[in-house]
C-alpha positions as CSV (number, residue, x, y, z in Angstrom):
1,X,0.0,0.0,0.0
2,X,2.8,2.6,0.8
3,X,4.4,1.9,-2.6
4,X,1.1,2.4,-4.4
5,X,0.6,5.9,-2.9
6,X,4.2,6.9,-3.4
7,X,4.0,6.0,-7.1
8,X,0.7,7.9,-7.5
9,X,2.1,11.0,-5.8
10,X,5.2,11.1,-8.0
11,X,3.1,10.7,-11.1
12,X,0.9,13.6,-10.1
13,X,3.9,15.9,-9.6
14,X,5.6,15.2,-12.9
15,X,3.7,17.8,-15.1
16,X,4.2,20.5,-12.5
17,X,7.9,19.9,-12.2
18,X,8.3,19.8,-16.0
19,X,6.5,23.2,-16.3
20,X,8.7,24.8,-13.6
21,X,11.8,23.5,-15.2
22,X,10.8,24.9,-18.6
23,X,10.0,28.3,-17.2
24,X,13.3,28.5,-15.2
25,X,15.5,27.4,-18.1
26,X,14.6,30.4,-20.2
27,X,15.1,28.3,-23.4
28,X,11.8,28.6,-25.2
29,X,12.8,26.5,-28.1
30,X,13.9,23.6,-25.9
31,X,10.7,23.9,-23.8
32,X,8.6,23.8,-26.9
33,X,10.2,20.6,-28.2
34,X,10.1,17.9,-25.5
35,X,10.2,15.2,-28.1
36,X,13.7,16.3,-29.1
37,X,14.8,16.1,-25.5
38,X,13.6,12.6,-25.1
39,X,15.3,11.4,-28.3
40,X,18.6,12.9,-27.2
41,X,18.4,11.0,-24.0
42,X,17.2,7.7,-25.5
43,X,19.4,7.7,-28.6
44,X,18.2,6.7,-32.1
45,X,14.6,5.7,-32.2
46,X,13.6,3.0,-34.8
47,X,11.5,4.2,-37.6
48,X,9.0,1.5,-37.0
49,X,8.1,-0.3,-33.8
50,X,7.2,-4.1,-33.7
51,X,3.9,-4.3,-32.0
52,X,2.8,-7.5,-33.8
53,X,4.8,-9.9,-31.6
54,X,3.5,-8.2,-28.5
55,X,-0.1,-8.3,-29.8
56,X,0.3,-12.0,-30.5
57,X,1.5,-12.7,-27.0
58,X,-1.3,-10.7,-25.6
59,X,-3.7,-12.7,-27.7
60,X,-2.2,-15.9,-26.4
61,X,-2.7,-14.7,-22.8
62,X,-6.3,-13.8,-23.5
63,X,-7.0,-17.2,-25.2
64,X,-5.5,-19.2,-22.4
65,X,-7.4,-17.3,-19.8
66,X,-10.7,-17.6,-21.7
67,X,-10.2,-21.4,-22.0
68,X,-9.3,-22.0,-18.3
69,X,-11.1,-19.4,-16.3
70,X,-14.7,-20.8,-16.6
71,X,-13.5,-23.9,-14.7
72,X,-11.7,-21.9,-11.9
73,X,-13.6,-21.7,-8.6
74,X,-13.6,-19.7,-5.4
75,X,-13.8,-22.0,-2.4
76,X,-15.0,-20.7,1.0
77,X,-14.8,-23.1,3.9
78,X,-16.0,-23.2,7.5
79,X,-13.6,-24.9,9.9
80,X,-13.5,-25.6,13.6
81,X,-10.7,-23.6,15.2
82,X,-10.0,-26.2,17.7
83,X,-9.5,-28.8,15.0
84,X,-7.2,-26.7,12.8
85,X,-5.1,-24.0,14.3
86,X,-5.8,-21.6,11.4
87,X,-4.0,-18.6,12.8
88,X,-0.8,-20.5,13.0
89,X,-1.1,-22.4,9.7
90,X,1.2,-20.7,7.2
91,X,-0.7,-22.3,4.3
92,X,-4.2,-21.1,5.2
93,X,-5.5,-18.1,3.3
94,X,-7.2,-16.8,6.4
95,X,-7.0,-13.6,8.5
96,X,-7.7,-14.5,12.2
97,X,-9.9,-12.3,14.2
98,X,-10.7,-11.9,17.9
99,X,-14.2,-13.4,17.6
100,X,-14.8,-16.1,20.2
101,X,-16.9,-18.1,17.7
102,X,-15.2,-21.6,17.6
103,X,-15.6,-21.6,13.8
104,X,-13.5,-19.8,11.3
105,X,-13.9,-18.9,7.6
106,X,-11.2,-19.3,5.0
107,X,-10.9,-18.8,1.3
108,X,-9.0,-20.4,-1.5
109,X,-9.2,-21.5,-5.1
110,X,-9.7,-24.6,-7.1
111,X,-10.4,-25.9,-10.6
112,X,-13.0,-28.3,-12.0
113,X,-11.1,-31.1,-13.7
114,X,-13.8,-33.8,-14.2
115,X,-17.3,-33.4,-15.6
116,X,-18.7,-35.2,-12.5
117,X,-17.9,-32.0,-10.6
118,X,-14.6,-33.0,-9.0
119,X,-12.4,-30.0,-8.1
120,X,-8.7,-30.0,-7.5
121,X,-7.4,-27.7,-4.7
122,X,-4.9,-27.8,-1.8
123,X,-5.2,-29.9,1.3
124,X,-4.5,-26.7,3.3
125,X,-7.5,-25.0,1.8
126,X,-10.0,-27.6,3.0
127,X,-8.2,-29.1,6.0
128,X,-10.6,-29.3,9.0
129,X,-13.5,-28.0,6.9
130,X,-17.0,-28.7,8.2
131,X,-18.6,-26.9,5.3
132,X,-17.4,-25.8,1.9
133,X,-19.0,-23.6,-0.8
134,X,-17.9,-23.0,-4.3
135,X,-18.5,-20.1,-6.7
136,X,-17.9,-20.1,-10.4
137,X,-16.8,-17.2,-12.5
138,X,-20.3,-17.0,-14.0
139,X,-21.8,-16.5,-10.6
140,X,-23.2,-19.9,-9.9
141,X,-22.8,-21.2,-6.4
142,X,-22.8,-24.8,-5.0
143,X,-22.5,-26.6,-1.7
144,X,-19.4,-28.9,-2.0
145,X,-18.5,-32.2,-0.4
146,X,-15.0,-32.9,0.7
147,X,-13.8,-36.1,-1.0
148,X,-10.4,-36.3,0.6
149,X,-7.0,-34.7,0.9
150,X,-3.3,-35.7,1.3
151,X,-1.0,-33.6,3.5
152,X,2.1,-35.4,2.0
153,X,1.5,-33.6,-1.3
154,X,-0.9,-30.8,-0.2
155,X,-3.5,-32.0,-2.7
156,X,-7.2,-31.9,-1.9
157,X,-10.4,-32.9,-3.8
158,X,-14.0,-31.6,-3.3
159,X,-17.1,-32.2,-5.4
160,X,-20.1,-30.2,-6.5
161,X,-23.2,-31.6,-8.1
162,X,-24.7,-30.0,-11.3
163,X,-28.4,-29.0,-11.0
164,X,-30.8,-30.3,-13.5
165,X,-29.5,-30.5,-17.0
166,X,-26.7,-27.9,-16.6
167,X,-23.2,-28.7,-17.6
168,X,-20.2,-27.8,-15.5
169,X,-17.1,-26.3,-17.2
170,X,-14.0,-28.6,-17.2
171,X,-10.4,-27.5,-17.6
172,X,-8.0,-29.3,-20.0
173,X,-5.2,-31.1,-18.1
174,X,-1.7,-30.7,-19.6
175,X,1.6,-32.4,-18.5
176,X,4.0,-30.9,-16.0
177,X,6.8,-33.1,-17.5
178,X,6.5,-31.1,-20.7
179,X,6.9,-27.7,-19.0
180,X,10.4,-26.2,-19.5
181,X,12.2,-23.5,-17.6
182,X,11.5,-20.2,-19.3
183,X,8.0,-21.2,-20.5
184,X,5.2,-18.6,-20.1
185,X,2.6,-19.6,-17.5
186,X,-0.6,-18.0,-16.1
187,X,-1.8,-18.3,-12.5
188,X,-5.5,-18.1,-11.9
189,X,-7.4,-17.8,-8.7
190,X,-8.8,-15.5,-6.0
191,X,-6.0,-13.6,-4.4
192,X,-6.4,-11.1,-1.5
193,X,-10.2,-11.2,-1.9
194,X,-10.1,-10.2,-5.6
195,X,-12.3,-12.8,-7.4
196,X,-11.0,-14.6,-10.5
197,X,-7.7,-12.9,-11.1
198,X,-5.2,-13.7,-13.9
199,X,-1.4,-13.1,-13.5
200,X,1.4,-14.1,-15.9
201,X,5.0,-15.0,-15.6
202,X,7.5,-17.7,-16.6
203,X,8.6,-21.0,-15.1
204,X,11.5,-20.0,-13.0
205,X,12.6,-23.5,-12.0
206,X,11.5,-27.0,-11.6
207,X,11.9,-29.7,-8.9
208,X,12.1,-27.1,-6.1
209,X,12.0,-28.5,-2.5
210,X,11.8,-25.4,-0.3
211,X,10.8,-27.2,2.8
212,X,7.1,-26.2,2.7
213,X,5.6,-29.6,3.6
214,X,7.1,-30.5,6.9
215,X,4.3,-32.3,8.6
216,X,5.3,-35.7,7.4
217,X,8.6,-37.4,6.8
218,X,7.1,-38.8,3.6
219,X,6.1,-35.3,2.3
220,X,6.8,-34.9,-1.4
221,X,8.2,-31.7,-2.7
222,X,9.1,-31.1,-6.3
223,X,7.4,-27.8,-7.0
224,X,7.3,-25.8,-10.2
225,X,8.6,-22.3,-9.3
226,X,7.1,-19.3,-11.1
227,X,7.3,-15.6,-11.0
228,X,3.6,-15.2,-11.9
229,X,2.1,-13.3,-9.0
230,X,0.7,-15.8,-6.4
231,X,-0.8,-14.4,-3.2
232,X,-3.0,-15.6,-0.3
233,X,-6.2,-16.8,-1.9
234,X,-4.5,-18.2,-5.0
235,X,-3.9,-21.5,-3.2
236,X,-5.5,-24.4,-5.0
237,X,-6.0,-22.5,-8.3
238,X,-4.5,-23.7,-11.6
239,X,-1.2,-22.8,-13.2
240,X,-1.8,-23.0,-17.0
241,X,0.3,-22.9,-20.1
242,X,-0.4,-20.6,-23.1
243,X,-2.9,-23.1,-24.4
244,X,-5.0,-23.0,-21.2
245,X,-3.9,-26.5,-20.0
246,X,-3.3,-27.0,-16.3
247,X,0.4,-27.8,-15.6
248,X,0.3,-27.2,-11.8
249,X,-1.7,-26.4,-8.8
250,X,-0.7,-23.1,-7.0
251,X,0.3,-23.9,-3.4
252,X,2.6,-21.4,-1.7
253,X,4.8,-18.4,-1.9
254,X,8.3,-17.7,-0.4
255,X,8.2,-14.2,0.9
256,X,9.4,-12.3,4.0
257,X,6.1,-10.4,4.1
258,X,3.6,-13.1,3.3
259,X,2.8,-11.5,-0.1
260,X,4.0,-11.9,-3.6
261,X,7.7,-11.2,-4.0
262,X,8.6,-13.1,-7.1
263,X,8.7,-16.8,-5.9
264,X,5.6,-18.9,-6.1
265,X,5.3,-22.6,-6.1
266,X,2.9,-25.1,-7.8
267,X,2.4,-28.8,-7.4
268,X,3.2,-30.5,-10.8
269,X,-0.2,-31.5,-12.3
270,X,1.0,-35.1,-13.1
271,X,1.5,-35.7,-9.4
272,X,-1.6,-33.8,-8.3
273,X,-3.8,-35.7,-10.8
274,X,-2.5,-39.1,-9.6
275,X,-3.2,-38.2,-6.0
276,X,-6.7,-36.9,-6.9
277,X,-7.6,-40.0,-8.9
278,X,-6.6,-42.2,-5.9
279,X,-8.7,-40.1,-3.5
280,X,-11.7,-40.4,-5.8
281,X,-11.3,-44.1,-6.6
282,X,-10.0,-45.5,-3.3
283,X,-10.7,-42.9,-0.7
284,X,-7.0,-42.8,0.1
285,X,-3.6,-42.3,-1.6
286,X,-2.0,-45.5,-2.8
287,X,1.7,-44.6,-2.5
288,X,4.3,-46.9,-4.1
289,X,7.3,-48.0,-2.0
290,X,10.8,-48.6,-3.3
291,X,12.3,-49.4,0.1
292,X,15.2,-47.0,-0.1
293,X,16.1,-43.6,1.0
294,X,17.6,-41.1,-1.5
295,X,19.7,-38.0,-1.2
296,X,20.8,-35.2,-3.6
297,X,23.9,-35.7,-5.6
298,X,26.7,-33.2,-4.8
299,X,29.9,-32.5,-6.7
300,X,31.9,-34.6,-4.3
301,X,29.4,-37.5,-4.9
302,X,29.8,-37.2,-8.6
303,X,33.6,-37.4,-8.3
304,X,33.6,-40.3,-5.8
305,X,31.0,-42.4,-7.7
306,X,32.6,-41.4,-11.1
307,X,29.4,-39.9,-12.5
308,X,29.4,-38.2,-15.9
309,X,27.5,-35.2,-14.4
310,X,26.3,-33.8,-11.0
311,X,22.9,-35.3,-11.4
312,X,20.7,-38.1,-10.2
313,X,19.5,-39.5,-6.8
314,X,21.9,-41.2,-4.5
315,X,20.6,-44.3,-2.7
316,X,21.8,-43.5,0.9
317,X,20.0,-46.3,2.6
318,X,18.3,-49.7,1.6
319,X,15.6,-51.5,3.6
320,X,16.7,-55.1,3.9
321,X,13.4,-56.6,2.8
322,X,12.2,-53.8,0.5
323,X,11.6,-53.8,-3.2
324,X,14.9,-52.1,-4.0
325,X,16.9,-54.7,-2.1
326,X,15.1,-57.5,-3.9
327,X,16.1,-55.9,-7.2
328,X,19.7,-55.7,-6.2
329,X,20.0,-52.0,-5.4
330,X,22.7,-51.1,-2.9
331,X,23.8,-48.1,-0.8
332,X,25.9,-45.8,-3.0
333,X,24.1,-46.5,-6.2
334,X,23.0,-43.3,-8.1
335,X,19.8,-43.5,-10.0
336,X,19.9,-41.5,-13.2
337,X,16.8,-42.8,-15.1
338,X,13.3,-44.2,-14.5
339,X,11.6,-46.1,-17.3
340,X,14.0,-44.5,-19.8
341,X,13.3,-40.9,-18.6
342,X,16.3,-39.1,-17.1
343,X,16.4,-38.3,-13.4
344,X,18.2,-35.1,-12.6
345,X,17.4,-34.5,-9.0
346,X,16.3,-36.3,-5.8
347,X,13.0,-34.4,-5.8
348,X,12.3,-35.4,-9.4
349,X,13.0,-39.0,-8.7
350,X,10.6,-39.1,-5.7
351,X,7.8,-37.4,-7.7
352,X,8.3,-39.7,-10.7
353,X,8.0,-42.7,-8.3
354,X,4.9,-41.2,-6.6
355,X,3.2,-41.0,-10.0
356,X,3.3,-44.8,-10.2
357,X,1.0,-47.3,-8.5
358,X,1.9,-50.1,-6.0
359,X,2.7,-53.3,-7.9
360,X,4.0,-51.4,-11.0
361,X,7.2,-52.7,-12.5
362,X,9.7,-49.9,-13.2
363,X,13.1,-49.9,-14.9
364,X,15.8,-48.0,-13.0
365,X,19.1,-46.9,-14.6
366,X,21.8,-46.3,-12.1
367,X,25.6,-45.9,-11.7
368,X,27.7,-48.2,-9.5
369,X,31.4,-48.0,-9.5
370,X,31.4,-45.7,-12.5
371,X,29.4,-48.3,-14.6
372,X,25.9,-47.7,-15.8
373,X,23.5,-50.6,-14.8
374,X,19.8,-51.4,-15.1
375,X,17.4,-53.2,-12.8
376,X,13.6,-53.8,-12.9
377,X,11.8,-53.3,-9.6
378,X,8.3,-54.3,-8.6
379,X,7.1,-51.5,-6.3
380,X,5.7,-52.2,-2.9
381,X,3.1,-50.0,-1.1
382,X,3.2,-47.6,1.8
383,X,0.4,-47.9,4.3
384,X,-2.5,-45.9,2.9
385,X,-3.1,-42.5,4.5
386,X,-6.5,-41.6,5.9
387,X,-8.2,-38.9,3.8
388,X,-10.0,-35.9,5.4
389,X,-13.7,-36.5,5.4
390,X,-16.6,-34.2,5.8
391,X,-18.8,-34.5,8.9
392,X,-21.7,-36.9,8.5
393,X,-24.2,-34.3,9.6
394,X,-24.5,-30.5,9.7
395,X,-24.3,-29.0,13.2
396,X,-27.7,-29.2,14.9
397,X,-29.7,-26.0,14.9
398,X,-32.9,-25.3,16.9
399,X,-35.6,-25.0,14.3
400,X,-36.8,-25.8,10.7
401,X,-35.4,-22.4,9.7
402,X,-31.8,-23.7,9.6
403,X,-31.6,-23.5,5.8
404,X,-32.9,-20.0,5.8
405,X,-29.9,-19.0,7.8
406,X,-31.9,-16.8,10.3
407,X,-34.5,-17.0,13.0
408,X,-37.5,-14.6,13.5
409,X,-39.6,-13.6,16.4
410,X,-42.8,-11.6,16.7
411,X,-42.4,-7.9,17.2
412,X,-42.7,-8.3,21.0
413,X,-41.7,-5.9,23.7
414,X,-38.1,-7.0,23.5
415,X,-38.0,-6.4,19.7
416,X,-39.7,-3.0,20.1
417,X,-37.0,-2.0,22.6
418,X,-34.0,-3.4,20.9
419,X,-34.9,-2.6,17.3
420,X,-37.0,0.5,17.9
421,X,-40.0,-0.9,16.0
422,X,-42.5,1.8,15.1
423,X,-46.3,1.6,14.9
424,X,-48.6,-1.3,15.3
425,X,-46.7,-4.6,16.0
426,X,-49.4,-7.1,15.3
427,X,-48.5,-9.8,12.7
428,X,-44.9,-8.4,12.2
429,X,-41.8,-10.6,12.3
430,X,-38.3,-9.4,13.2
431,X,-35.0,-11.2,12.5
432,X,-33.7,-12.1,15.9
433,X,-30.5,-14.0,15.0
434,X,-28.5,-14.7,11.8
435,X,-26.4,-17.8,11.4
436,X,-22.8,-16.8,10.8
437,X,-21.3,-17.9,7.4
438,X,-24.8,-18.7,6.1
439,X,-26.1,-17.6,2.7
440,X,-28.4,-15.2,4.5
441,X,-25.4,-13.6,6.3
442,X,-23.4,-13.4,3.1
443,X,-26.3,-11.6,1.4
444,X,-26.5,-9.0,4.2
445,X,-29.4,-10.2,6.3
446,X,-29.0,-8.9,9.8
447,X,-30.8,-8.7,13.2
448,X,-33.8,-6.2,13.4
449,X,-34.8,-6.6,9.8
450,X,-38.5,-7.0,9.4
451,X,-39.4,-10.0,7.2
452,X,-42.4,-9.4,4.9
453,X,-42.3,-12.1,2.3
454,X,-40.3,-15.3,1.6
455,X,-40.3,-16.7,-1.9
456,X,-43.2,-14.6,-2.8
457,X,-45.3,-15.7,0.2
458,X,-46.4,-13.3,2.9
459,X,-45.4,-14.2,6.4
460,X,-47.1,-13.0,9.6
461,X,-46.1,-15.7,12.1
462,X,-43.2,-17.9,13.0
463,X,-45.3,-20.8,11.8
464,X,-45.5,-19.3,8.3
465,X,-41.7,-19.1,8.2
466,X,-41.4,-22.7,9.5
467,X,-43.8,-23.9,6.8
468,X,-41.8,-22.3,4.0
469,X,-38.5,-23.3,5.4
470,X,-39.6,-27.0,5.7
471,X,-39.9,-27.1,1.9
472,X,-36.4,-25.9,1.2
473,X,-33.5,-28.0,0.1
474,X,-29.9,-27.1,0.3
475,X,-29.0,-25.0,-2.6
476,X,-32.5,-23.7,-3.3
477,X,-32.8,-20.0,-3.9
478,X,-34.4,-17.9,-1.1
479,X,-36.0,-14.6,-2.1
480,X,-36.5,-12.4,0.9
481,X,-38.4,-9.1,1.0
482,X,-37.7,-7.0,4.1
483,X,-37.8,-3.5,5.5
484,X,-36.1,-1.6,8.3
485,X,-38.8,-1.1,11.0
486,X,-36.7,1.8,12.5
487,X,-37.3,4.1,9.5
488,X,-40.2,6.6,9.6
489,X,-41.0,5.6,6.0
490,X,-39.6,2.1,5.6
491,X,-38.9,0.9,2.0
492,X,-39.3,-2.7,0.9
493,X,-36.0,-4.3,-0.2
494,X,-35.4,-7.7,-1.9
495,X,-32.4,-9.9,-1.5
496,X,-31.8,-13.4,-3.0
497,X,-29.4,-16.1,-1.9
498,X,-29.0,-19.8,-1.7
499,X,-30.1,-21.9,1.3
500,X,-27.2,-23.6,3.1
């Protein structure tokens, strides 16, 4: 914010300073020909400027955004504070407050990758969620179900259900293996409360392991690094190529301030998709096990093991009864390929393995004693992790008005005193309480509003409201007509929202 104002102030002073300089110089000819001054400072100016290439790149950005943005979603979750320490969670896009309410609200992003309504996001966006709502760029909103999540990769999956015959937009999935350093990429999501934002940059690096996932010794880190602006709220949104294909899932930033400073990280889509498919199919991640520990290769390692380059993954430990030992792998072997694809780093090797399934047979190329060898290994399986699951039931609420998101009471003596109700109070209903984080609260419904009609039906008693509420289903539209009873000439106002 300070930088913004400083820039604006300098810009506003430029014309004034230019005018003063011109008057003080006393050189009328020079003051009347600023173009000549600029050219003298910049040197020779080309006779023609190439705007075609820039226009084509701009067109590529527009096209990629148009293809991917319809499938991008905003995710709002309700979580129990005691279950997830949100204020101390460096991943959670959430600003803690001093409210004693045990629940908290967080926001993030996601992308629909399956026509059945499955959405890819981050584990840290939906961790501890008791409720999740999704909004599309076209304004449609849905209640979502948490399918599962994996803290070892920070991948999460939720699902929404299409209503009637409508079709949900689905993004095209690309391949993170095909992404090269220097490629243009676009990050999409909902940063800093700004809905459906597009930022562009390049792939700065691959196979980054910055130590973000520390909660598990089996955490997998091989992020795509990008300088496309990623901020709180972008978490879970897609990183796409210039064809609009998803190549990564935005996850985190590395910054001393907590905001964009040029280093963002995305989960490679090949890994994220495999984890998501496991969560959908099995309800847990089926992680293959090689039975070895691996370390990065240093220059000293390369010299000691007589490697042709400082690359690969050094086997630093072997489990005696593991798949690697059975295939003849030994401590000190350096893996340089998997199924014919080169392995450049430890992180790349771990992710390539994680993209396989238990029981798969893989061919490893490795150096031992300066000689290139090859072995076929049948992968074992780690114990399956338990996915995060939604609560079986919504929290109990005292009346049939729970889907409305508010309760009413007759305009009794308490309401007259607290809400300053004017005139005759017979047959008038006043909002007494609004459910936090409900659709009604999001639409601006508040205490002391006088309810006149719900879904076109006049209401004059609590029983009228109960009768209408009893026919509602989650996701139904509620049309509420209300007025402010404190006004001398109250005006009817309408507000529409979805019941949840």
